[in-house]
TORPAFI-262542 format. One line per field, with one value per atom (N, C-alpha, C): residue number from 1; x, y, z. Coordinates in nm, 4 decimals, decimal comma, padded with zeros to 6 digits, always signed. Atoms other than C-alpha are relative to their C-alpha. Layout:
<sites>
num = NUM;... $
x = X;... $
y = Y;... $
z = Z;... $
</sites>
This chain:
<sites>
num = 1;1;1;2;2;2;3;3;3;4;4;4;5;5;5;6;6;6;7;7;7;8;8;8;9;9;9;10;10;10;11;11;11;12;12;12;13;13;13;14;14;14;15;15;15;16;16;16;17;17;17;18;18;18;19;19;19;20;20;20;21;21;21;22;22;22;23;23;23;24;24;24;25;25;25;26;26;26;27;27;27;28;28;28;29;29;29;30;30;30;31;31;31;32;32;32;33;33;33;34;34;34;35;35;35;36;36;36;37;37;37;38;38;38;39;39;39;40;40;40;41;41;41;42;42;42;43;43;43;44;44;44;45;45;45;46;46;46;47;47;47;48;48;48;49;49;49;50;50;50;51;51;51;52;52;52;53;53;53;54;54;54;55;55;55;56;56;56;57;57;57;58;58;58;59;59;59;60;60;60;61;61;61;62;62;62;63;63;63;64;64;64;65;65;65;66;66;66;67;67;67;68;68;68;69;69;69;70;70;70;71;71;71;72;72;72;73;73;73;74;74;74;75;75;75;76;76;76;77;77;77;78;78;78;79;79;79;80;80;80;81;81;81;82;82;82;83;83;83;84;84;84;85;85;85;86;86;86;87;87;87;88;88;88;89;89;89;90;90;90;91;91;91;92;92;92;93;93;93;94;94;94;95;95;95;96;96;96;97;97;97;98;98;98;99;99;99;100;100;100;101;101;101;102;102;102;103;103;103;104;104;104;105;105;105;106;106;106;107;107;107;108;108;108;109;109;109;110;110;110;111;111;111;112;112;112 $
x = -00,1109;-00,8534;-00,0844;+00,0722;-00,9151;+00,0027;+00,0090;-01,0064;-00,0583;+00,0543;-01,0526;-00,0867;+00,1086;-01,2230;-00,1323;+00,1403;-01,5313;-00,0508;+00,0049;-01,4970;-00,1192;+00,0690;-01,8020;+00,0453;-00,0718;-01,6910;-00,1322;+00,0547;-01,8613;+00,0567;-00,0174;-01,8454;+00,1177;-00,0786;-01,5207;-00,0305;+00,0289;-01,5153;+00,0972;-00,1063;-01,1804;+00,0241;-00,0766;-01,0421;+00,1122;-00,1109;-00,8381;+00,1084;-00,0781;-00,5388;-00,0163;+00,0492;-00,5849;+00,0803;-00,0690;-00,3280;-00,0281;+00,0384;-00,4557;-00,0320;+00,0918;-00,5346;-00,1386;+00,0917;-00,8599;-00,0551;+00,0141;-01,0264;-00,0247;+00,0455;-01,1160;+00,1150;-00,1037;-00,7752;+00,0430;-00,0296;-00,6808;+00,0951;-00,0747;-00,4453;-00,0492;+00,0604;-00,6054;+00,1289;-00,0643;-00,4795;+00,1079;-00,0656;-00,3146;+00,1319;-00,1323;-00,0158;+00,1112;-00,1245;+00,2779;+00,1412;-00,1596;+00,5832;+00,0601;-00,0581;+00,6386;+00,0831;-00,0729;+00,7639;-00,0522;+00,0332;+00,6231;-00,1191;+00,0714;+00,3534;+00,0693;-00,0399;+00,5791;+00,0940;-00,0751;+00,8283;-00,0904;+00,1088;+00,5470;-00,0721;+00,0595;+00,3680;+00,0270;-00,0715;+00,6301;-00,0936;+00,0553;+00,4011;-00,1031;+00,1222;+00,1057;+00,0109;+00,0238;+00,1863;+00,1571;-00,1186;+00,4685;-00,0241;+00,0092;+00,5711;-00,0234;+00,0085;+00,4414;+00,0571;-00,1086;+00,6886;-00,0790;+00,0478;+00,6370;+00,0510;-00,0733;+00,6815;+00,1277;-00,1323;+01,0357;+00,0954;-00,1164;+01,2191;-00,0432;+00,0051;+01,2584;+00,0403;-00,0449;+01,3836;-00,0871;+00,1110;+01,0501;-00,1349;+00,0833;+00,8052;-00,1168;+00,1159;+00,4557;-00,0871;+00,0978;+00,2545;+00,0673;+00,0038;+00,2577;-00,1825;+00,1398;-00,0314;+00,0114;+00,0574;-00,2081;+00,0402;-00,0276;-00,0338;-00,0597;+00,0573;-00,1854;-00,0729;+00,0649;-00,4611;+00,0327;-00,0174;-00,4244;-00,0415;+00,0282;-00,3997;-00,0412;+00,0018;-00,3529;+00,0359;+00,0365;-00,3519;+00,1308;-00,1145;+00,0118;-00,0129;+00,0483;-00,0644;-00,0963;+00,1108;-00,3601;+00,0677;-00,0410;-00,1792;+00,1047;-00,1020;+00,0930;-00,0952;+00,0599;-00,1489;-00,0771;+00,0740;-00,3385;+00,1101;-00,1166;-00,0105;+00,0377;-00,0536;+00,0630;-00,1054;+00,1304;-00,3131;+00,0311;+00,0159;-00,2378;+00,1001;-00,1378;+00,1135;+00,0237;-00,0094;+00,0305;-00,0269;-00,0114;+00,1178;-00,1588;+00,1150;-00,1953;-00,0986;+00,1068;-00,4134;-00,0602;+00,0373;-00,4068;-00,0315;+00,0255;-00,4767;-00,1077;+00,1355;-00,8327;-00,0683;+00,0328;-01,0273;-00,1910;+00,1509;-01,4097;-00,0233;+00,0808;-01,4798;-00,1135;+00,1207;-01,7816;+00,0401;-00,0680;-01,5926;-00,0433;+00,0365;-01,7431;+00,1092;-00,1317;-01,4259;+00,1098;-00,0999;-01,2093;-00,0568;+00,0730;-01,4313;+00,0041;-00,0284;-01,4370;+00,1478;-00,1770;-01,0348;+00,0184;-00,0068;-01,0149;-00,0493;+00,0405;-01,2318;+00,0543;-00,0277;-01,1305;+00,1864;-00,1491;-00,7504;-00,0071;+00,0276;-00,8826;+00,0043;-00,0116;-00,8970;-00,1342;+00,1356;-01,2786;-00,0066;+00,0257;-01,2468;+00,0561;-00,0611;-01,0370;-00,0819;+00,0936;-01,3574;-00,1061;+00,1129;-01,5569;-00,1582;+00,1222;-01,8512;-00,0566;+00,0708;-01,8744;-00,0837 $
y = +00,0478;-00,0741;+00,0118;-00,0296;+00,0400;-00,1375;+00,0990;-00,2518;+00,0636;-00,0529;-00,1568;-00,0948;+00,1032;-00,4889;+00,0208;-00,0225;-00,3784;+00,1463;-00,1516;-00,0197;+00,0008;+00,0067;+00,0000;+00,1119;-00,1191;+00,1728;+00,0493;-00,1022;+00,4471;+00,0042;-00,0193;+00,4904;+00,1353;-00,1169;+00,6914;+00,1124;-00,1344;+01,0672;+00,0166;-00,0101;+01,0216;-00,1300;+00,1168;+00,7521;-00,0550;+00,0706;+00,4972;-00,0206;+00,0823;+00,4011;-00,1582;+00,1370;+00,0347;-00,0855;+00,0711;-00,1235;+00,0012;-00,0537;+00,0013;-00,1464;+00,1004;-00,2619;+00,0081;+00,0229;-00,3575;+00,1019;-00,0407;-00,1164;+00,1356;-00,1100;+00,2257;+00,1319;-00,1049;+00,4312;-00,0398;+00,0588;+00,4452;+00,1554;-00,0904;+00,6739;-00,0089;-00,0148;+00,8430;-00,0160;+00,0281;+00,8135;+00,1205;-00,1568;+01,1759;+00,0240;-00,0083;+01,0978;+00,0410;-00,0606;+01,3121;-00,0552;+00,0304;+01,1371;+00,0665;-00,0684;+01,3430;-00,0473;+00,0859;+01,0548;+00,0088;-00,0210;+01,2153;-00,1250;+00,1052;+00,9368;-00,1253;+00,1301;+00,6312;+00,0366;-00,0063;+00,7931;-00,0166;-00,0544;+00,8851;-00,1593;+00,1069;+00,5240;-00,0956;+00,1208;+00,2917;-00,1547;+00,1680;-00,0304;-00,0010;+00,0188;+00,0688;+00,0634;-00,0314;+00,2819;-00,0145;-00,0096;+00,2176;+00,0189;-00,0014;+00,2409;-00,0702;+00,0857;+00,1128;+00,0347;-00,0503;+00,0955;-00,0428;+00,0658;+00,0576;-00,1061;+00,1544;-00,2839;+00,0231;+00,0070;-00,3589;+00,0811;-00,1010;-00,0628;+00,0165;+00,0084;-00,0830;+00,1609;-00,1021;+00,2660;+00,1275;-00,0856;+00,4245;+00,0091;+00,0116;+00,4712;+00,0625;-00,0543;+00,5491;+00,0625;-00,0524;+00,6518;-00,0592;+00,0748;+00,5443;-00,0790;+00,0570;+00,3272;-00,0901;+00,0830;+00,1557;-00,1317;+00,1299;-00,1899;-00,0876;+00,0772;-00,2754;+00,1096;-00,0786;-00,1221;+00,0151;-00,0171;+00,0293;-00,1399;+00,1034;-00,2531;+00,0182;-00,0346;-00,0596;+00,1463;-00,1386;+00,2809;+00,0628;-00,0852;+00,3520;+00,0050;-00,0176;+00,2687;+00,0708;-00,1050;+00,4597;+00,1568;-00,1142;+00,7617;+00,0147;-00,0187;+00,7300;+00,0326;-00,0312;+00,7051;+00,1135;-00,1324;+00,9954;+00,0852;-00,0841;+01,1755;+00,0329;-00,0115;+01,0885;+00,0664;-00,0737;+01,2167;+00,1470;-00,1233;+01,5274;+00,0808;-00,0818;+01,6130;-00,0452;-00,0067;+01,4782;+00,1163;-00,1438;+01,7904;-00,0076;-00,0168;+01,7076;-00,0699;+00,0497;+01,5457;-00,1123;+00,1279;+01,2106;-00,1317;+00,1018;+00,9958;+00,0223;-00,0296;+00,9575;-00,1117;+00,0924;+00,7842;-00,0278;+00,0542;+00,5970;-00,0916;+00,0653;+00,4581;+00,0670;-00,0536;+00,5221;+00,0246;+00,0375;+00,4680;+00,1760;-00,1445;+00,7965;+00,0481;-00,0716;+00,8430;+00,0025;-00,0534;+00,8495;+00,1277;-00,0991;+01,1039;+00,0987;-00,1350;+01,3159;+00,0239;-00,0426;+01,2737;+00,1041;-00,0300;+01,3644;+00,1316;-00,1668;+01,7007;+00,0545;-00,0897;+01,7990;+00,0475;-00,0501;+01,7811;+00,1025;-00,0974;+02,0125;-00,0671;+00,0681;+01,6989;-00,0565;+00,0529;+01,6611;-00,0154;+00,0185;+01,7125;-00,1436;+00,1300;+01,3955;-00,1271;+00,0867;+01,1760;+00,0092;+00,0289;+01,0451;-00,0205;+00,0214;+00,9638;+00,1566;-00,0978;+01,3150;+00,0994 $
z = +00,1144;+02,0861;-00,1439;+00,1479;+01,6996;-00,0695;+00,1175;+01,4646;-00,1249;+00,1458;+01,0953;-00,0527;+00,0716;+01,0393;+00,0345;-00,0221;+01,2160;-00,0172;+00,0531;+01,0694;-00,1266;+00,1049;+00,8470;-00,1145;+00,0639;+00,5229;-00,0959;+00,0652;+00,2987;-00,1396;+00,1397;-00,0678;-00,0078;-00,0016;-00,1165;-00,0819;+00,0559;-00,2266;-00,1227;+00,0830;-00,4200;-00,0406;+00,0664;-00,6585;+00,0795;-00,0736;-00,4344;-00,0865;+00,0710;-00,5868;+00,0164;+00,0039;-00,6779;+00,0790;-00,0935;-00,4597;+00,1382;-00,1579;-00,1277;+00,0536;-00,0772;+00,1321;+00,0336;+00,0087;+00,1696;+00,1538;-00,1734;+00,4944;-00,0231;-00,0211;+00,5853;-00,0368;+00,0743;+00,5056;-00,1241;+00,1353;+00,1391;-00,0248;+00,0658;-00,0531;-00,1395;+00,1404;-00,3739;-00,0923;+00,1102;-00,7065;-00,0249;+00,0169;-00,6688;+00,0910;-00,0982;-00,4676;-00,0533;+00,0574;-00,5694;+00,0731;-00,0301;-00,3878;+00,1063;-00,1021;-00,1159;+00,1073;-00,0966;+00,1098;+00,1315;-00,1534;+00,4288;+00,0535;-00,0470;+00,4512;+00,0284;-00,0279;+00,4084;+00,1123;-00,1151;+00,6687;+00,1314;-00,1002;+00,8958;+00,0397;-00,0872;+00,9176;-00,1102;+00,0906;+00,7404;+00,0175;-00,0517;+00,9171;-00,0947;+00,0583;+00,7136;-00,1374;+00,1357;+00,4069;-00,0637;+00,0624;+00,1567;-00,1415;+00,1150;-00,1938;-00,0825;+00,0857;-00,4816;-00,1219;+00,1031;-00,7709;-00,1663;+00,0998;-01,1276;-00,0435;+00,0379;-01,2981;-00,0558;+00,0040;-01,3253;+00,0222;-00,0494;-01,1610;+00,1490;-00,1632;-00,7882;+00,0367;-00,0457;-00,8256;-00,0412;+00,0704;-00,9907;+00,0840;-00,0830;-00,7077;-00,0967;+00,1058;-00,8767;+00,0931;-00,1103;-00,5608;+00,1594;-00,0920;-00,2191;+00,0247;-00,0212;-00,0657;+00,1229;-00,1197;+00,2324;-00,0513;-00,0035;+00,2775;+00,0906;-00,1259;+00,6252;+00,0398;-00,0837;+00,7890;+00,1587;-00,1424;+01,1526;+00,0811;-00,1232;+01,4294;+00,1164;-00,1119;+01,6960;+00,0418;-00,0129;+01,8579;-00,0757;+00,0438;+01,7623;-00,1698;+00,1738;+01,3806;-00,0302;+00,0073;+01,3929;+00,0078;-00,0404;+01,5555;-00,1483;+00,1168;+01,2671;-00,1235;+00,1119;+01,0028;-00,0173;-00,0257;+01,1014;-00,0343;-00,0318;+01,1666;-00,1928;+00,1299;+00,7861;-00,1035;+00,0677;+00,6694;+00,0320;-00,0432;+00,8608;-00,0970;+00,0323;+00,6813;-00,1367;+00,1094;+00,3416;-00,0823;+00,0440;+00,1156;-00,1229;+00,0848;-00,1219;+00,0416;-00,0886;+00,1318;-00,0790;+00,0652;-00,0433;+00,0742;-00,0809;+00,2241;+00,0987;-00,0138;+00,3134;+00,1037;-00,0917;+00,5794;-00,0517;+00,0533;+00,4635;+00,0835;-00,1353;+00,7906;+00,0745;-00,0989;+01,0388;+00,1322;-00,1313;+01,3504;+00,0438;-00,0399;+01,5426;+00,0818;-00,0932;+01,7519;-00,0832;+00,1025;+01,4527;-00,0664;+00,0491;+01,2810;+00,0796;-00,0904;+01,5860;+00,0081;-00,0300;+01,6440;-00,1419;+00,1323;+01,2662;-00,0345;+00,0052;+01,2830;+00,1113;-00,1152;+01,5985;-00,0219;+00,0115;+01,4520;-00,1435;+00,1002;+01,1418;-00,1305;+00,1126;+00,9174;-00,0573;+00,0345;+00,8516;-00,1584;+00,1313;+00,5047;-00,0736;+00,0471;+00,4600;+00,0453;-00,0053;+00,5737;-00,0725;+00,0842;+00,3280;+00,0411;-00,0385;+00,5635;+00,0341;-00,0401;+00,6570;-00,1143 $
</sites>
């Protein structure tokens, strides 16, 4: 079973959006509001709205790190579908790194 809590973090290669939940998965400050990540991993990725405007999303961000295989699969699917590759992994779990490389997403792994 996957646990983000035990995942050792490396220094992010990109600038994380400031409101991401602490942990290995993060959204960069380059999100362009494509909506795919929010629709794909709703339990883990949501919109961050401009202050005072609930109709004005600024970016998506990680609200909760994956807690089980289903959430992990959803976040990875969101990573793969993000049009600007704004979702990254800065953890060091060998199984996740291998999984992302095998899916052709090694460039989204800050530990590689």
